[in-house]
N, C-alpha and C positions, 0 to 999 in steps of 0.2 A: 504493500500500500504506500509506504514511504517512497519507494522507488517511482511509483506512478505519479505521485504528487510532484516529485523533483523533475520528472520528465515533462509534465504539463507546464510547470513553471518555466522551464527552459524554452519550451515551444512558444509560450505566451510572450516571453522576454524577446526572443528573436523576431517574432511576428510584429511586436511593437516597434522594434528597431527598423524593420522593413517599412512599416507604415510611416514612421516619422522621417525616414530617409527619403520619402517621396514628397516632403514639404517643399513647395516651390516658393521662391521669393520674387515678387514683382517690384521692379525699381524704375524710377524716372530715368530715362536714358541720358538726360542732360545733367541732372544734379546728383543722381545715384541715390536719391531719397526713396524709401519704401512707399508704395502707393496702395491705399486701402480701397475697398468697395469695387474691385475689379471683378466683373462677372466672368466666370470660367465655365465653359460648357462644350459638349460634343456636337456633332453635326445635327442630330435630330433633337437636341436639347433634352434628351432623356436622362442625362447626367449633368449635374451642375454643382458649383460651389462658389465661394466668394472670398476675396482676400481680407484679412483682418487689419488692425491698425498698424501692424508691423509689416504689412505687405505680404503675408504668408497665407498659403492655402495648401491643403493636402490633396494630392492627385491619385490616391490609392484606388479610387473608384474607376479610373480610366484605364483602358487596355494600353499595352505598350505601343502598338501601331495605330492607335486611334488619334484622329486629328482633333486638337483641342483649340478652342477659340478664346482669346482674352479680349474683353471689350469694356470700354469705359467712354462716357460721353465726351471727355476732354482729351482722350488719347486715340491714336491711330490703332485700328484693330490688328491683332497679331494672331497668326495661326501656325501651329507646329504640332508634330506628333509628340507623344510622351517620350519616345526614345530620343528624339532630337533634344528635348528639354533636359533629359537625363545627361546627355553627352556634354551639355553646357553647364553642368553643375547645379541643375535645378534653379537657374536664375533667368528671368525674363526682363529685358529692358524695353520700355515702351516710349515712343516719341509723342510729344504733345501735338495735337492738331494746331495748325497755324492760326486758325481763326479763334482758338481758345487761349492763345498765348498773348498775355500783356507784355509786349517785348520790352526787355530792359537793355540798356547800353551802359558801357563803362568809360567811353572816350571823353566825356565832358568833365567828369570829376575824379576819375579813376575808381569810383565806387558805383554800384548798381543804381541806375535811375530809370524811371519809366520814360521810354522814348517819346511818348506823346506829350511829356512835359518840357521837352527840350525845344527852344526856339530856333536853334541852328539846324540846318539840314544834315541828316546823318543817313547813310545807306549801309545796310548790313547784308552780308552773304554768309550763310551757315554752311556747315560741312556737307549737308545733303545736297544743296544747290551746287556747291563746288564740285562734288563728285559727279553730278549729272553733266556739267559742262566739260569735265575732263580736261582741264588746262595742262599744257606742257610745263609752264612755269607760273610763278605768282604774278608776273607781269601779264600773262594771258588770263589769269584769274580775274584781274581788275578789268581788262579789256572786254572779257566776255560778259561783264555786267551790263554793258551798253550805256554806262553812265560816266565812264572815265576813258579819256583818250590816251593811247600808249604809242610812243615813238620808238622805233628800233633802228639803230645804226648797223646792227649785225644780228644774226640769229641768237647769239648768246647775249641778249640784252633786253631792254624794255624800260623806257623812261616815261612814267605817268605824267600827264598834264591835267591839272585841276583848275578850272576857272582862270585860265590864262597864265598860270604859274606852273613851274616844274622844277626838277632837280633840287638845288639847295634852298628853294623857296617853298617846298612842301616837306613834311616830316614823316619819316618811317618809324614805327614803334613795334616792337615784338615783345609780347607779354609784359607790357608796361615799361620797357626799357627803350630809350631813344637809340635808333640805329645811325642817325646822322652823325658824322664825325667831322674833324677839322679840315678834311680835304674833300668834302662833298663840293662839287663844282657847279658852275653855271651851265656847263656843257652837259650832254646827256649822260645819265647814270645807269649802271647795270645792277646796283646792289640789291634791288628787290628780288632778283632771281635766286639769291642765296636762301630765300625762305621756301621751304618745301611745301607745295600746296596739299600734299597728302596728309600733312600734320596739322593743317589749319582747321581749327574747330569753328572759328568765326572771324570774319573780317568786318571792321567798322571803319567807314570812311567819313570823316567830318569835312564838310565843305566850308571854306572860308577860314579866317584866322583862328588859330587855336593856341595863341601865345600865352594866354592866362595860365593854362595848365602845362604847356610843353615848351614855352620859352622861345628861343631863337629858332628861326627857319620855318615856323608854322604860320606862313602867310597865306598860301593858297589853300591849304587843307592839311589834314592829318590822316594817315593810313595806319590803323592799328590792326595788327595780326595777333590773334590769340590762338595759341597752339593747344592741342589735346591735353587734357589733364588726366593723370592716373585715376582709375576707378577703385574705390574700396569695395570689399565684398559685403560689409555690414553683417558678417557672421564670423565665427571662429575659424572656418575652413578657408583654404586658399582658393581663390577664383582665378582661373586662367582663361584669357580670351585674346583674340587677335584678328588681323586681316592680312590677306595676301592679294596683291593686285598686279595685273600686267596690262600694258597699253602699247598699241602699235599705231603709227600714223604713216601713211604712204608718201606724203609730200616731202618728208625728209628722212624716211625710213627709220623713224623713231622706234626704239625699243626701251621701254621703261619697266623696271621691276621694283616692287615695293613690298615690304613686310613690316608689320608692327605687332607687338604683343603686350598684354597688360597682366600684371600679377597684382592681386588685391587681397588684403586681409582686412580685418575690422578697423585697424588703426593706421596701417601703412599700405602704400601701393606704389607700383613702379610701371612706367610706360617707356617702351623702347621702339624706335622706328629707324628704318634704313631704306634709302631709295637710291637706285642707280639709273641714270639716263644716258642714252647714247643717241646722238643726232647726226645724221649724214648731211651732205649739202642739200640745201633747200631748193625745191623746184617751183618756179613761178608759173602763172597761168598762160593760156594760149592767146587770149584776145585782149589786146591793149597796146600801149605805146612800144614801138620797137626800140626806143632808146633805153628801155629797162633791161633789155637782153644782155647777156654776158658773152660777147662774141669771141673773146680771147682772154688768156691769162698768162701769167709768168711762171716758168719753170726754170730750174737750174740744171743745165746740161753741160758736162765736160768743163766745169768751172766757169761757165758763162750764163748770164741771164738770157733766156730766149722767150720771145712772145709766141705762143702757140694758139692755134684755133681751137675753140671749144666745140666738141662734137655735138653737144646738146646746149645751145645758147640759153635755154630756159633753166639750166642747172647753174646755180649760183656758187661757183667754185671760188674759194673754199670757205664754206660757212659752217660746217659741222663742228661739233665739239661733244665732250662727255662731262658728266657732273655726278658727284656723290653728295648725299645729305644724310646726316646722322643726328638723332635726337634721343636724349636719355633724360627722363624726369623721375624724381622721387618725391613723394609727399608723405608726411607724417602728421596724424591728427590725434594727439593724446586724449583730447576731450572736445566738447562742442565749442569751446572758446578759442583754442589755439590751433594754428595750422603752420607747418613748416614745409616749404617747397624748394627743391633744388632742380635746376634745369641746366643741361649741358647740350650745346648746339654746335654743329660743325657742318660747313659746306665748302666744297672745293670743285672748281672746274678744271678741265684741261686747258692748255693753250687754246685761244680762239681768235680768229682773224677779225680785225675791224674791217668789215666788208666795204663800207663806203670809201675807205682810204685806198683799197685795192682796185677800185674802178675809176679813180681819178686819172684823167688823161694827162699825158706829159705836156710840157709847155708848148711843144711844136704841134700837139694834137695828133701825132702819128703813132703813139704807143701809150703805155701806162707809166705813171710817175713813180710808183713804188713797186719794188720787187717783193718786199715783205712789209707787213704792218700787222702786228698781232699783240694781243694782251697775253701776258703770262698768266698762270693760274690765279683766279680770283678766290681768295681764301677768307673765310669768316668763322671765328670761334666766339662763343659767348658762354660764360658761366654766370648763372643768375640765381641768387639765393634770396628767398622772400619769407618773412615772418608776418603772420596776420593774427591779430587778436580781435575778437568781437565780444561785446558785452557792455553792460552799463558801467560808466566810469564818470568821475566828476567832470573831466574835460573832453571826453570823447566816448562814442559808442563803438568805434572801430579804429584800429591803427594798423598801418601796413608799412613795414620796412623792406625796401627793395635795394639790394646791392648787386652790382654787376661788373664784370670785367669782360671787355671785348678786344679781339685782335683782328685787324684787317690787313690783308696784303694784296697788292696789285702791282703790275708792271706793264711797261709799254716798250715795244721793240719795233724799230722801223729801219728799213734800208732802201735807198733809192735804186732805181733800175740801173744796172751795170756799175753800181758802186759797191766795192767790197766791204765798206764800213757799216756795221750794224750798230746803231745807237740804241742804248737801253737805259731806262730809269726804273728803279724799284722803290716802292713806298710801303712802309709799315706803320700802322697806327695802333698804339695801345690806348684804350679808353676805359676809364674808371667812372662809375656813377653811383650815387647814393640818393635815394628818394625816401622821404618820410611823409606819409600821407595820413590825414586824420579825417574821420567822419563823425559828425555830431548831429543828433536829431532831437535835442532836448529843448530847444528854444521855441516852444509853441508850434506854429506852422512853418517855422524856418528850419530848413536842413542846411547845415553849415559844413563845408569841406575846406580844409586848409592843409598846408604842408610846406616843405622845403626841398630843394634839390641842389646837388653839387655834382659837376661833371668836370673831368680832367682828361685831356687828350695830349699825347706826345707823338710827334711825327718824326720818323726816320726816313731819310730819302737819300738815295745814292744814284750816281750816273756813271756810265762807262761806254766806251766804244770799242768794238772788237772787229778786227780784220778777219773776215771769214776765210781768206786765203792763207794767211800766215798764222792765224789764231792769236795774234798779239792783242793784248787787252790794255787799254789806257783809261785812266780816270777822266771823266768829263763832268760838265755841270749837271747837278741834280735838278729834279723838277721843283722841289721845295727846299727851303732852308733846313738843313739837317738838325735835329734836336729841338725844333721849335715846339711851343706848347700853346694850347688854347684851353681856357677853363672858365667856368661860370658858376656863380652862387646865386640862388634865387629863393624867394618866399612868395606864397600866394594865398589868397582867401577867395572862396567861391561859395555863393549862397543861393539856395532855391527857396522861394517863399510862395506859399499857396495863398494868394489873396482872397480867392473865392474857390468853390469846388470846381469851377470851369475856367479859372484864370490863375496861371502860375507865372512868377517872375524869376529870372535867373540872371545873376550878376556876379562879376568877379574882378579882381585886380591882382597884378603881379609886378614885382620889381626884380629885375635881373641885373647883376653886375658881371661884366665880361672882361677877361684879361687875355691879351695876345702878346706873346714874346717870341721873337725870332732874331737870329744872328745870321747875316748874309756872308757867304764865302765869295771874296772878290778875286779868287784865283783865275777864273775863266771869263768873268765879266767885270769891268771897272764900275761897279755900282757907285752912284754918288752918295750912298748912305751905307752904313754897315749894320744897322739894327732897326728893328721895329718893336716898339713898346706901346701898345694901345691899351688904355683902360677906359671903358665906357659903360654906361648904364642905360637901362630902358624901362619905362613904366608903361604897362599895357593894361587894358581893361575891356570889359564887355557888359552889355545890358540888353536883355531881351525878354519877350513875353510869349507865352503860348495860351491862346484863348479859344474856347469852344462856345461861340454864341448860340449854337445848337448842337445837339449830340452828333449830328452827321456833318458838321462843318468845323474845320480848324483853321485859325488864322495865327501865323507866327510872324513876329517882327524882331529883328536883332541888329544891334550895332556893336562892332568890335574893332579893336586895333591889334596889329601884329607887327613884329619887327624881325630883322635878321642882322645880327652883328657880323662884321667882317671876320672871316676865318683865315686859316693859313693858305688856302687855295686862292683867296682874294688878294692877299697882300704879298705873297711870296712866290707865285708860280712863274715858271719859264716854260712855254710850250708853243708849238705852232698851231694857232687857232684855226687857220684856214690857209689855203694856198697863197704863199707870198707874204704872210703876216706872222709875227711872233709876239706873244704876250710877255711882258716883263713885270717885275715886282713894283708895288706901290705901297709904301708903309703909311701913307696919309689918308686913311679911310675912316668913315663914320658909319654907324648903323643906318639901314634903310627902314622906313616905317610905312605901314599900310593902314588905311582907314576904310572900313567896310560896312555897308548896310545891306540888309536883305529882307525881303517880304515873301512869305510863303502862304499858300492856300491849299487846303485839302478838303474835297467834297465827296461824301459817300452817298450814292443814290441807291438806297434800299439793299445794300450789300450785293448789288448787281453790277454797278459801275462806280469806279473810284477814279477821280481826276485829281492830279497833283501838279502844282506849278510853283516855281520860285524865281523871283527876279532879284538881281544883286548888282551892286556897284562897288568897285574897289579902287582907291586912289593911293598910289605909291609915290612917296617923296624920297629925295636923296638916293634914288635907285642906283644900285651898284651894277654898272654896265661896262662892257668892253668898248673902248674908244681909242682913237689915235692918240699917241703920247710922244713926248720928247724924252729921250733917255741919254742923260749926260750931254744934252744939246743936240743929239742926233735923232733923226726921225726914221733912219734905216740902219740896221746892223746885220751882221752875218750870223745865221743860226743854222747849225748842222751843215755848214758848207754852202748855204744859199743866202743871197741878199734878201732881207725881209723887212717889211714895213713894221714899225714899232707901235704896239698897242699896250694898254694896261687897263685893269679894272679901276673905275673911278666913280665917285658920287656925282654923276654928270647928267642925270636925267630925272624926269618925272614920268609917271605912267598912269593910265587909267584903263580899267577893264570892266566891262559890264556884259550882262548876258541873261538868258532865260533858260530854265530847265523844266521840261514838262514830262509827266508820267501818266499813263492810263492803264487801268486794270478792268477788264470786263469779264464777267462770269455768266456764260450762256446756260450752263446747267452744272450738274455735279461733276462732270468729267471734262468739259470743254471751256477754255478760257483764252483771252487775248490780252497780251501785255505789250506795251510800247513805251519807248523813251525817245526824247528829242532834246538836244543841247545846242544852243546858239551862243557864240562867244565873239565879242569884239574887243580888241585891245590896241592901244596907241601909246608909243613912247615919244616923249618930247625932250630933246636935248636942251642944255642950258642956252644954246644959241637960238632956241625957239623952233627948230626944225622938227617936224612930226614924221614918224615912220611907224608902220604896222608892228605890233608886238610879235616877237618870234614865237612865243609859246601860247599864243591864242589859237586854239585848234579850229579847224573848219567845222561847219555845221555837221553834226553826226547824230545817228540814232539807230533804232532797230524796231522791228515789229515781230512778235512771237505769237503763233497760234499753237496752243498747248492742249494735248489730250492726256488725261491721267486717270488710271484706276489703281486698284491695290497692287497689281503686278507690273503694269506697263505705263511708261511715261514717254510721250513722243512730242517733238517740238519742230515745227516747220517755221523758219524765220528768215527775215531779210535784214542784213546790215547795210548801211549806206553812209557815205560821206559826201559833203558838198565840195565845190571847187574853190580854190584860192587862186585868184588871177595874179598875173605878174605885178600889177599895181598894188595888190594887197599882200604881197610877200614881204617879209622883213628884209632890210638891206643885206643883212648877213646871209640870208637864204638865197638872194638873187645871184650871188657869186657862185653858188653850188650848182652850176648848170648840169653837172654829170648825174645828179640824183633826181632831176625833175624832167617832165615832158616839156616839149616846146609848143607854144601857141602858134597861131597863123603868122605872127610877126617874127617868129624865131626866138621869142623870149621864154625863159623858164616859167612854168606854173604848175600847180598841183591839181590834176584833173579830178572831177567827181567820179564816184564809182559805187557799185552796189554788188552784193553777193546774195545768192539764194542757197539756203542751208537746211539740213535735216539732222536731227539729233534724237536718239532714243536710248532707253534703258529698260531692261526686262528682268524681273525678279524670278529666276528659274525655280529656286527653292528659297527657304528662309536664309540659307547660308550662301547661296550662289547667285550672282547676278552678272548679266552681260550687257554691254553697251555697243551700239553701232551708230556712227555719225558719218555724214557725208557733207563736207564743207565746200563752199564755192562750186556748186554743182554746174554752173555755166562756164567755169574755167576762166574767170576774168584775170587779166594781168594788171595789177595795181600796186601802188605803194601808199602806205599811210603817210600823211603829211610830214615832211621833214625827215623821213626815214631814208636810210641809205640802202636798205635791203628790200626787195619786192616781197609782197605777201605770198603765202602758199597758193598754188593753183588748186584744182580739184583734189581734195584731201579726204581719204578714207581713214577713219579712226575706229579701231576695235579695242574693246576693253573687257577684262574679266576680273571679277572680284569674288573672293571667298572669305566668309567670316567663320572663325572657329572659336 
């Protein structure tokens, strides 16, 4: 009898273990928080259960191969077999429905705020929409939005333009750390491609000045990239999950492989990501200007540069390159109040040619000017450690300490046709930053945000010339003064006040102090100065309102100022800016200031049609621009063996930019919708002499129209992208000399033609774990160049993708 009791006890014990082992935990996919009241049922609803306050439910009543549905009014429906759920450790992550999500943004105060309360225009792109557009780089991620114009000098590049500003007048931020450094230049930048789009959880783009929070450079806008966060398991057991992705595109024979995996426990978690990209030479379209073709290129044969015919003139030799990206994150949450986050980021490209320099004609027009012109590997490393505390305190409800170290490396290498001397410069930047940000919600209807920032940059720059025949290397002038430093210290206060339930005000103020220190080497050039020591300060502010006169109508009004302090690139650069010109240092510079106003309207017609529009005007004074200059009394000097006109960066202009941005969303039924964007920008620069000229970074009119069909498994998008023309009269003076990248009008003058492309994009969820995507871009095979771009865009491009979740 005793034996029977013991046996029954053991049977009941193991049975209970089996039952409890089938407890599923349902979590919010974004926050990882358990979700209660999730209805769980089989196909005919003969079996059902519901999650408790801990997001748990028992699945013992379901068979192993039975399909189980998870449903909630606020979440997207999820269907999987019990066996699939078991393989994932009995954890189910649900995505919020877009219409149920009161969207929050972090760009304005570095803390979560309701987007509807922000008077400044902000556009967001989440991981799901990014995965659907399948961008090759983060530059393409921005361009695919239809709201940001991106210029490309080569395939390994992408320089965003926002409201007539670009490069060092817009700010890049990754997980709360500014990426702009002391050598961000006025010319086109490639740094955005260092950010792996596979790791981006959300991108927030703020349009207009953001200097109150981000300081120098945030004149045209701020692009914030927030990468994936490690997920906790919310149980004692270890949760393992991940993704594997592959992508191929035919226009440049792209092969991309990506893998990431997450390890999660109750109090700590780890996220690891690796991506490898391989891009061959890019092929342009069939129908368009013949001047865009690549009829010949330079090769080295028997110790001599030879101009050879291109067998396929639509192939842009040589534009291909490779890239690797790595991300490692750790997070530790000992309790609900404290969070510790460590992020390690690394990106490196292979050498990649600057394509627009390789197609420059020689002075006699019979050949090509350069035999070689390439960037060395672009490297970026960041270590980012962040401590966050939340909870009631006398002076704050939240505090965040962010410390970061970044390392940047880039180099330029160029050699003229039939010249054995290869000129090279290499730059390295060490960047340290500390941010202390506070959130306070104690003062009635006032939410107060305040903090301080310190940034330090040190620039190392070397130059040499190597004879490729004898291999003899000699030192030559560096691009920047070696050992120069740039640093800033700032404090800010930002407040959000809810005057009425339908009216909120947002205002802020910041003071920044900037120090620039550089010593010039007179070995190679007889500079009339030997040092630059600039100390300058800037006070910036903003004031805006978000008003809902009716529930379906929003009006926003915002005024703000921005500034950009001169950096090492402005004061100390030596480089060939354009054919026949060289830029020399100028230590006598002051900050430039922007004054901006914008008005926004958003109208919702019964959740069927949404119209959005924003009008803005920005006035820039003491603009830092490149102009003719006298160097030691000379207006022409020899640079890399060529006589060159002398120019320098100067506070020599004023500028104004104005424009309109429109958006439309139409919902025909549960599955079919229409989305469209249109941007119009006008910009003018005025010299101290009173001469007006078009702004270089004012993009042409551009937009898109998308017809989207989506159900639970399939999403398909047929869309048109289009750009307006920029005539010769409307080209900036600096662009008119670049005849080799533009088409010719009827008078033989360079201009940027209008163009359009017809495209198709789709994604199909084969199973809960496996999805495939097929896209066909530029179906009519147009040959076109984005405005100011040196490389032609892809012709007809087939893109295939496959993703697996484990």
